[in-house]
N, C-alpha and C positions, 0 to 999 in steps of 0.2 A: 504494499500500499504506499502511496506516495504521500509523504509528510506535508507537502504543499496543499494537497486537496482536503486535508484534515483541518488545518489551522483555520481557514475561513469558516468552516462549519462550527468549530469550537468557539470562535469569536461570536458568531451569530447566537449560539446557545447562551454564552456568557452575557451578552447584551440583553437578551430576552429575560434572562433570570434577574439581572440588575434592574430592569425596567419593572418586572413583576413585584420585586420586593419593595421597590419605591412607590409603585402605584398602590399596592394593597397595604403595605406596612407603614406608610407615611400619612395616612389620614389622621386628622387631629382627633384627639380623644372625644371631643364633643360629637363628632360623627360616628366613631367606631362604637360608642356605647348604645346608640339608639337601637331599640328592639325589645323583644320579649325573651326572657331567659328562664329555663327551668333547671332546678337543682339536679345534679347527678348523684343519685343516691349510692352509687358504687364507687365514688371517688372521695377522698378526703378522710376526715376523722368520724368517729362514730356519732358525734353529737351535731353534725352539720345539718342533717334533716330536722332533727329536734329543735335546734336553736336558730337556724337560718331561715330566710324566706323560702317558701316552695317555689314561688314565682316572683320575678322581678321584671318590671316593665319600665323602659326609659323612652320618653317621646317628646316631640315638639321643641327640640332645641333649635333656636334660630341664631346662628353664628353672626348673621349680618347685623342685627339690631341688639345683640348681647342679652336678650331676654333669657332667663333660666328655663330649663326644661322641666317637664313634669315627670314624676316617678310614682310608681305603685308597687308595694311589696304585699304579697298574700302569703300567709303562714299556713302550715298543714292543719292547724286547729280552726281555721276559718277567720282568725284574727288578721289585722293588717294595718298599715298605715300609708299615707300618700302625701304629696306635697310638691314642692319644687326642689331642683338640685342644681348645683353649680360646681365649678372646679376652683380649687385654690392652690396656687403653687407655693410649695415648701421646698426651698433650695432648688433641686432639679426635678422634683417629683410633683406630679399633679394629684391632689387629694380631692376625692369626690365628697362633697358637702351636701347633706340632705337637710331640708327645712320642712319638717312635717306640719301640715295645716289641717289634716284629718286623720283621726285614729279610731280604731276599735277600743273598747274598754281596757284591754290588756295593755295597750300602748299609750294610754292616756297621759302618762307622765312625760312623754317626749314631745307632746303637742307644744308648738311654738318655740322649740329649742333648735339648736344647730347640731347635727349629728355628723361628726368627722368619721369617715370610713377608711378601711385599709384595702378597699377593693382594687384590683388591678385587671385591666381589660388586656387580654392576650388573645389575639386572633378572634375566633367567634366564642370566646369564653370570659366569664368574670371569675376571678379567683380571689379568695381571702385566706390568708395564712391561719391555720388552726392548730398546728403542732409543730413548731420548728420551722425551718426553712423549706423542708421538702414536702410536707403535707399542706394541702390546700383544700377547702371546700370549693366546689366547682359548679357554676351555673352555665349551662350551654345555651347558646342562642338558637331560636327556632328559625327555620328557613323562611 
């Protein structure tokens, strides 16, 4: 096989790979988080399903006018809370901030507060550390 015929093909594959990474991986957090997420009961710690939301919904972010998006968390027991969300930069990390304005009885105590989260948006998943660096509760984005 002639090495000169392989090099242009390899360059093309590398350019496509770089473009794909930038196109799909370089979206701002505000766009990547939009959607509906279900908890993955087979991943993470044993208390993820019990303590975390069963369903997370993030919608209506308008990056042009800077208005915050709306969120809704539904829990396994039928309880939940909803409100607006925004991002706050701490050093080089974007923190997701929740501002609950509607809650079920169980979450009444967080009404009107600011909730700083440790959620990370990675691909089509939201992850939250639950037991050290290697264990995460995972919510998977619906198609």
